[in-house]
VOVOPA-586508 format. One record per residue: residue in three letters; chain; x, y, z of N, C-alpha, C in turn; residue number from 1. Coordinates in steps of 0.02 Angstrom, whole numbers, plus 32768, in hexadecimal, padded with zeros to 4 digits. Layout:
% residues N
<residuo ALA, cadena A, n_x X, n_y Y, n_z Z, ca_x X, ca_y Y, ca_z Z, c_x X, c_y Y, c_z Z, num NUM>
...
This chain:
% residues 90
<residuo UNK, cadena A, n_x E440, n_y 467B, n_z 736D, ca_x E3FC, ca_y 4666, ca_z 7366, c_x E3CF, c_y 46A3, c_z 7355, num 1>
<residuo UNK, cadena A, n_x E3DD, n_y 46DA, n_z 7378, ca_x E3B6, ca_y 4717, ca_z 736B, c_x E3C0, c_y 472F, c_z 7323, num 2>
<residuo UNK, cadena A, n_x E3FE, n_y 472C, n_z 730B, ca_x E40C, ca_y 4741, ca_z 72C6, c_x E3E7, c_y 4714, c_z 7295, num 3>
<residuo UNK, cadena A, n_x E3E2, n_y 46D3, n_z 72A5, ca_x E3BD, ca_y 46A5, ca_z 727A, c_x E373, c_y 46BA, c_z 7276, num 4>
<residuo UNK, cadena A, n_x E355, n_y 46C8, n_z 72AF, ca_x E30F, ca_y 46DE, ca_z 72B0, c_x E305, c_y 471E, c_z 7288, num 5>
<residuo UNK, cadena A, n_x E331, n_y 474D, n_z 7291, ca_x E32B, ca_y 478D, ca_z 726D, c_x E336, c_y 4782, c_z 7222, num 6>
<residuo UNK, cadena A, n_x E364, n_y 4755, n_z 7211, ca_x E370, ca_y 4745, ca_z 71CA, c_x E334, c_y 4724, c_z 71AA, num 7>
<residuo UNK, cadena A, n_x E30B, n_y 4703, n_z 71D2, ca_x E2CE, ca_y 46E3, ca_z 71B9, c_x E295, c_y 4714, c_z 71B4, num 8>
<residuo UNK, cadena A, n_x E2A1, n_y 4754, n_z 71C5, ca_x E26F, ca_y 4788, ca_z 71BC, c_x E245, c_y 4797, c_z 71F9, num 9>
<residuo UNK, cadena A, n_x E257, n_y 477B, n_z 7232, ca_x E231, ca_y 478A, ca_z 726F, c_x E249, c_y 47CC, c_z 728B, num 10>
<residuo UNK, cadena A, n_x E21C, n_y 47EF, n_z 72AC, ca_x E22A, ca_y 4833, ca_z 72C5, c_x E260, c_y 4836, c_z 72FA, num 11>
<residuo UNK, cadena A, n_x E274, n_y 4872, n_z 7308, ca_x E2A7, ca_y 487F, ca_z 7339, c_x E28E, c_y 4874, c_z 7381, num 12>
<residuo UNK, cadena A, n_x E24D, n_y 4868, n_z 7389, ca_x E232, ca_y 4860, ca_z 73CC, c_x E238, c_y 4819, c_z 73E7, num 13>
<residuo UNK, cadena A, n_x E259, n_y 47ED, n_z 73C2, ca_x E261, ca_y 47A8, ca_z 73D9, c_x E2A2, c_y 47A0, c_z 7400, num 14>
<residuo UNK, cadena A, n_x E2A1, n_y 476F, n_z 742D, ca_x E2DF, ca_y 475C, ca_z 7450, c_x E2E3, c_y 4710, c_z 744E, num 15>
<residuo UNK, cadena A, n_x E31C, n_y 46F5, n_z 7463, ca_x E325, ca_y 46AD, ca_z 7464, c_x E326, c_y 4693, c_z 74AC, num 16>
<residuo UNK, cadena A, n_x E312, n_y 46BC, n_z 74DC, ca_x E317, ca_y 46A9, ca_z 7522, c_x E2EC, c_y 466B, c_z 7531, num 17>
<residuo UNK, cadena A, n_x E2B2, n_y 4666, n_z 7513, ca_x E287, ca_y 462C, ca_z 751F, c_x E2A8, c_y 45EB, c_z 7508, num 18>
<residuo UNK, cadena A, n_x E2C9, n_y 45EF, n_z 74CE, ca_x E2EC, ca_y 45B4, ca_z 74B4, c_x E327, c_y 45A2, c_z 74E1, num 19>
<residuo UNK, cadena A, n_x E34B, n_y 45D4, n_z 74F7, ca_x E384, ca_y 45C9, ca_z 7524, c_x E36C, c_y 45AD, c_z 7567, num 20>
<residuo UNK, cadena A, n_x E334, n_y 45C7, n_z 757F, ca_x E317, ca_y 45AF, ca_z 75BE, c_x E301, c_y 4566, c_z 75B8, num 21>
<residuo UNK, cadena A, n_x E2E4, n_y 4555, n_z 757F, ca_x E2CF, ca_y 450F, ca_z 7573, c_x E30B, c_y 44E1, c_z 7573, num 22>
<residuo UNK, cadena A, n_x E342, n_y 44F7, n_z 7554, ca_x E380, ca_y 44D0, ca_z 7554, c_x E398, c_y 44C5, c_z 759B, num 23>
<residuo UNK, cadena A, n_x E399, n_y 44F9, n_z 75C3, ca_x E3B0, ca_y 44F5, ca_z 7608, c_x E384, c_y 44C6, c_z 7631, num 24>
<residuo UNK, cadena A, n_x E342, n_y 44CC, n_z 7629, ca_x E314, ca_y 449F, ca_z 764C, c_x E320, c_y 4456, c_z 7637, num 25>
<residuo UNK, cadena A, n_x E327, n_y 444B, n_z 75F7, ca_x E333, ca_y 4407, ca_z 75DE, c_x E373, c_y 43EB, c_z 75FC, num 26>
<residuo UNK, cadena A, n_x E3A8, n_y 4413, n_z 75FC, ca_x E3E8, ca_y 43FC, ca_z 7618, c_x E3E1, c_y 43E7, c_z 7661, num 27>
<residuo UNK, cadena A, n_x E3C0, n_y 4411, n_z 7688, ca_x E3BD, ca_y 4404, ca_z 76D0, c_x E38A, c_y 43CF, c_z 76E2, num 28>
<residuo UNK, cadena A, n_x E354, n_y 43C9, n_z 76BB, ca_x E31E, ca_y 439B, ca_z 76CE, c_x E321, c_y 4357, c_z 76AC, num 29>
<residuo UNK, cadena A, n_x E33F, n_y 4354, n_z 7671, ca_x E33C, ca_y 4316, ca_z 764B, c_x E37F, c_y 42F8, c_z 7638, num 30>
<residuo UNK, cadena A, n_x E3B6, n_y 4317, n_z 764E, ca_x E3F8, ca_y 42FC, ca_z 763F, c_x E422, c_y 42FB, c_z 767F, num 31>
<residuo UNK, cadena A, n_x E45B, n_y 42DD, n_z 7679, ca_x E48A, ca_y 42DC, ca_z 76B2, c_x E4C6, c_y 4309, c_z 76A5, num 32>
<residuo UNK, cadena A, n_x E4C0, n_y 4335, n_z 7672, ca_x E4F7, ca_y 4363, ca_z 7665, c_x E4FD, c_y 4394, c_z 769E, num 33>
<residuo UNK, cadena A, n_x E53B, n_y 43A5, n_z 76B2, ca_x E544, ca_y 43D4, ca_z 76EA, c_x E52E, c_y 441B, c_z 76D7, num 34>
<residuo UNK, cadena A, n_x E51A, n_y 4440, n_z 770A, ca_x E503, ca_y 4484, ca_z 7700, c_x E538, c_y 44AF, c_z 76DD, num 35>
<residuo UNK, cadena A, n_x E576, n_y 44A8, n_z 76F0, ca_x E5AA, ca_y 44D3, ca_z 76D1, c_x E5B0, c_y 44C6, c_z 7686, num 36>
<residuo UNK, cadena A, n_x E5A0, n_y 4489, n_z 766F, ca_x E5A3, ca_y 447C, ca_z 7628, c_x E56B, c_y 44A0, c_z 7603, num 37>
<residuo UNK, cadena A, n_x E52F, n_y 449F, n_z 761F, ca_x E4F8, ca_y 44C2, ca_z 75FD, c_x E505, c_y 450E, c_z 75FF, num 38>
<residuo UNK, cadena A, n_x E521, n_y 4526, n_z 7634, ca_x E532, ca_y 456E, ca_z 7638, c_x E565, c_y 4580, c_z 7603, num 39>
<residuo UNK, cadena A, n_x E597, n_y 4554, n_z 75F9, ca_x E5CA, ca_y 4561, ca_z 75C7, c_x E5AC, c_y 455E, c_z 7581, num 40>
<residuo UNK, cadena A, n_x E57E, n_y 452E, n_z 7576, ca_x E55D, ca_y 4528, ca_z 7535, c_x E534, c_y 4566, c_z 7525, num 41>
<residuo UNK, cadena A, n_x E518, n_y 4586, n_z 7558, ca_x E4F2, ca_y 45C3, ca_z 754F, c_x E51E, c_y 4601, c_z 754C, num 42>
<residuo UNK, cadena A, n_x E55F, n_y 45F7, n_z 7551, ca_x E590, ca_y 462E, ca_z 754F, c_x E588, c_y 465E, c_z 7589, num 43>
<residuo UNK, cadena A, n_x E571, n_y 4643, n_z 75C2, ca_x E56D, ca_y 466D, ca_z 75FE, c_x E5B3, c_y 4673, c_z 761C, num 44>
<residuo UNK, cadena A, n_x E5C2, n_y 46AD, n_z 7636, ca_x E603, ca_y 46B8, ca_z 7655, c_x E601, c_y 46A4, c_z 769E, num 45>
<residuo UNK, cadena A, n_x E63B, n_y 4693, n_z 76B8, ca_x E640, ca_y 4680, ca_z 76FF, c_x E64C, c_y 46C0, c_z 7726, num 46>
<residuo UNK, cadena A, n_x E61E, n_y 46D1, n_z 7753, ca_x E625, ca_y 4710, ca_z 7778, c_x E657, c_y 470B, c_z 77B1, num 47>
<residuo UNK, cadena A, n_x E662, n_y 46CF, n_z 77CB, ca_x E692, ca_y 46C6, ca_z 7801, c_x E6D8, c_y 46C6, c_z 77E4, num 48>
<residuo UNK, cadena A, n_x E700, n_y 46F7, n_z 77F5, ca_x E743, ca_y 46FF, ca_z 77D7, c_x E771, c_y 46C5, c_z 77E7, num 49>
<residuo UNK, cadena A, n_x E76B, n_y 46A9, n_z 7823, ca_x E796, ca_y 4670, ca_z 7836, c_x E783, c_y 4633, c_z 780B, num 50>
<residuo UNK, cadena A, n_x E743, n_y 4625, n_z 7806, ca_x E72D, ca_y 45EC, ca_z 77DD, c_x E742, c_y 45F7, c_z 7794, num 51>
<residuo UNK, cadena A, n_x E739, n_y 4633, n_z 777B, ca_x E74B, ca_y 4642, ca_z 7736, c_x E796, c_y 4637, c_z 772A, num 52>
<residuo UNK, cadena A, n_x E7BF, n_y 4647, n_z 775B, ca_x E807, ca_y 463F, ca_z 7754, c_x E81B, c_y 45F5, c_z 774F, num 53>
<residuo UNK, cadena A, n_x E7F6, n_y 45CA, n_z 7770, ca_x E806, ca_y 4582, ca_z 776E, c_x E7E4, c_y 455D, c_z 7734, num 54>
<residuo UNK, cadena A, n_x E7B1, n_y 457A, n_z 7718, ca_x E78E, ca_y 4559, ca_z 76E0, c_x E7AF, c_y 456E, c_z 769F, num 55>
<residuo UNK, cadena A, n_x E7DD, n_y 4546, n_z 7687, ca_x E802, ca_y 4559, ca_z 764B, c_x E7EF, c_y 4530, c_z 760E, num 56>
<residuo UNK, cadena A, n_x E7D0, n_y 44F6, n_z 7619, ca_x E7BD, ca_y 44CC, ca_z 75E0, c_x E77D, c_y 44E5, c_z 75BF, num 57>
<residuo UNK, cadena A, n_x E76E, n_y 44C9, n_z 7586, ca_x E731, ca_y 44DE, ca_z 7564, c_x E6FD, c_y 44A6, c_z 755D, num 58>
<residuo UNK, cadena A, n_x E70E, n_y 4469, n_z 7576, ca_x E6E0, ca_y 4430, ca_z 7574, c_x E6C5, c_y 4425, c_z 752D, num 59>
<residuo UNK, cadena A, n_x E6EE, n_y 4432, n_z 74FB, ca_x E6D6, ca_y 4431, ca_z 74B6, c_x E6B5, c_y 43EE, c_z 74A3, num 60>
<residuo UNK, cadena A, n_x E6D6, n_y 43B7, n_z 74B0, ca_x E6BA, ca_y 4375, ca_z 749C, c_x E67C, c_y 4366, c_z 74C5, num 61>
<residuo UNK, cadena A, n_x E67B, n_y 4375, n_z 7504, ca_x E640, ca_y 4369, ca_z 752E, c_x E606, c_y 4396, c_z 7517, num 62>
<residuo UNK, cadena A, n_x E615, n_y 43D4, n_z 7506, ca_x E5E0, ca_y 4401, ca_z 74EE, c_x E5C6, c_y 43EB, c_z 74AA, num 63>
<residuo UNK, cadena A, n_x E5F1, n_y 43CD, n_z 7481, ca_x E5DB, ca_y 43B3, ca_z 7440, c_x E5A7, c_y 437C, c_z 744C, num 64>
<residuo UNK, cadena A, n_x E5B4, n_y 434F, n_z 747C, ca_x E584, ca_y 431A, ca_z 748B, c_x E543, c_y 4337, c_z 74A8, num 65>
<residuo UNK, cadena A, n_x E54B, n_y 4369, n_z 74D3, ca_x E510, ca_y 438B, ca_z 74F0, c_x E4E4, c_y 43A7, c_z 74B8, num 66>
<residuo UNK, cadena A, n_x E502, n_y 43CB, n_z 7489, ca_x E4DB, ca_y 43EA, ca_z 7454, c_x E4BE, c_y 43B7, c_z 7424, num 67>
<residuo UNK, cadena A, n_x E4E0, n_y 437F, n_z 741A, ca_x E4C4, ca_y 4349, ca_z 73F0, c_x E487, c_y 432C, c_z 7413, num 68>
<residuo UNK, cadena A, n_x E48A, n_y 4323, n_z 7455, ca_x E450, ca_y 430B, ca_z 747A, c_x E416, c_y 433D, c_z 7478, num 69>
<residuo UNK, cadena A, n_x E426, n_y 437D, n_z 747C, ca_x E3F3, ca_y 43B2, ca_z 7478, c_x E3D2, c_y 43B1, c_z 7433, num 70>
<residuo UNK, cadena A, n_x E3FA, n_y 43A9, n_z 73FE, ca_x E3DF, ca_y 43A6, ca_z 73BA, c_x E3AF, c_y 436A, c_z 73B3, num 71>
<residuo UNK, cadena A, n_x E3C3, n_y 4331, n_z 73CF, ca_x E397, ca_y 42F6, ca_z 73CD, c_x E356, c_y 4304, c_z 73F1, num 72>
<residuo UNK, cadena A, n_x E35A, n_y 4324, n_z 742A, ca_x E31E, ca_y 4336, ca_z 7450, c_x E2F2, c_y 4365, c_z 7428, num 73>
<residuo UNK, cadena A, n_x E30F, n_y 4398, n_z 740A, ca_x E2E8, ca_y 43C9, ca_z 73E4, c_x E2C7, c_y 43AA, c_z 73A6, num 74>
<residuo UNK, cadena A, n_x E2E7, n_y 4379, n_z 7389, ca_x E2CD, ca_y 4359, ca_z 734D, c_x E29B, c_y 4321, c_z 735B, num 75>
<residuo UNK, cadena A, n_x E295, n_y 430E, n_z 739A, ca_x E268, ca_y 42D7, ca_z 73AD, c_x E220, c_y 42EF, c_z 73AC, num 76>
<residuo UNK, cadena A, n_x E1F2, n_y 42C1, n_z 739A, ca_x E1AB, ca_y 42D5, ca_z 739D, c_x E197, c_y 42E0, c_z 73E5, num 77>
<residuo UNK, cadena A, n_x E165, n_y 4309, n_z 73F0, ca_x E150, ca_y 4317, ca_z 7435, c_x E136, c_y 42D7, c_z 7457, num 78>
<residuo UNK, cadena A, n_x E13E, n_y 42D5, n_z 7498, ca_x E124, ca_y 429D, ca_z 74BF, c_x E0D8, c_y 429C, c_z 74BB, num 79>
<residuo UNK, cadena A, n_x E0BC, n_y 4262, n_z 74C5, ca_x E073, ca_y 425D, ca_z 74C3, c_x E055, c_y 428B, c_z 74F8, num 80>
<residuo UNK, cadena A, n_x E022, n_y 42AF, n_z 74E5, ca_x E001, ca_y 42DD, ca_z 7514, c_x DFB7, c_y 42CE, c_z 7516, num 81>
<residuo UNK, cadena A, n_x DF93, n_y 42F1, n_z 753D, ca_x DF4B, ca_y 42E8, ca_z 7544, c_x DF26, c_y 4314, c_z 7512, num 82>
<residuo UNK, cadena A, n_x DF44, n_y 4323, n_z 74DB, ca_x DF23, ca_y 434B, ca_z 74A7, c_x DF24, c_y 4395, c_z 74B2, num 83>
<residuo UNK, cadena A, n_x DF4C, n_y 43AD, n_z 74E0, ca_x DF4D, ca_y 43F6, ca_z 74ED, c_x DF89, c_y 4418, c_z 74CF, num 84>
<residuo UNK, cadena A, n_x DFAE, n_y 43F6, n_z 74A3, ca_x DFE8, ca_y 4414, ca_z 7483, c_x DFD9, c_y 441A, c_z 7439, num 85>
<residuo UNK, cadena A, n_x DFE1, n_y 4455, n_z 741E, ca_x DFD6, ca_y 4462, ca_z 73D7, c_x E019, c_y 4466, c_z 73B5, num 86>
<residuo UNK, cadena A, n_x E026, n_y 443B, n_z 7382, ca_x E067, ca_y 443E, ca_z 7360, c_x E06F, c_y 4480, c_z 733A, num 87>
<residuo UNK, cadena A, n_x E0AC, n_y 4499, n_z 7336, ca_x E0BB, ca_y 44D6, ca_z 7311, c_x E0CA, c_y 44C2, c_z 72C9, num 88>
<residuo UNK, cadena A, n_x E0AA, n_y 44E4, n_z 729B, ca_x E0B5, ca_y 44D5, ca_z 7254, c_x E0D3, c_y 4512, c_z 7232, num 89>
<residuo UNK, cadena A, n_x E0FE, n_y 4504, n_z 7201, ca_x E11E, ca_y 453B, ca_z 71DC, c_x E0EC, c_y 455E, c_z 71AF, num 90>
């Protein structure tokens, strides 16, 4: 994602943490996907060596569905607000 932003000509001072944080919030607050799946989707490593040893799968098909749901969410128009949200235009 960072390489995409830089390829679009944005400066080196940008990060994608806000986007990643939004994904994490969406997963935990608006879906029933388990925490470990969102962590795996974010490519976070498992710090607990015992847990890491037992987690051998990659949840590929489940992560595919998760990311399809995320794409649908991102492409959806914003929910109705009280007029305090300004849409971002290219």
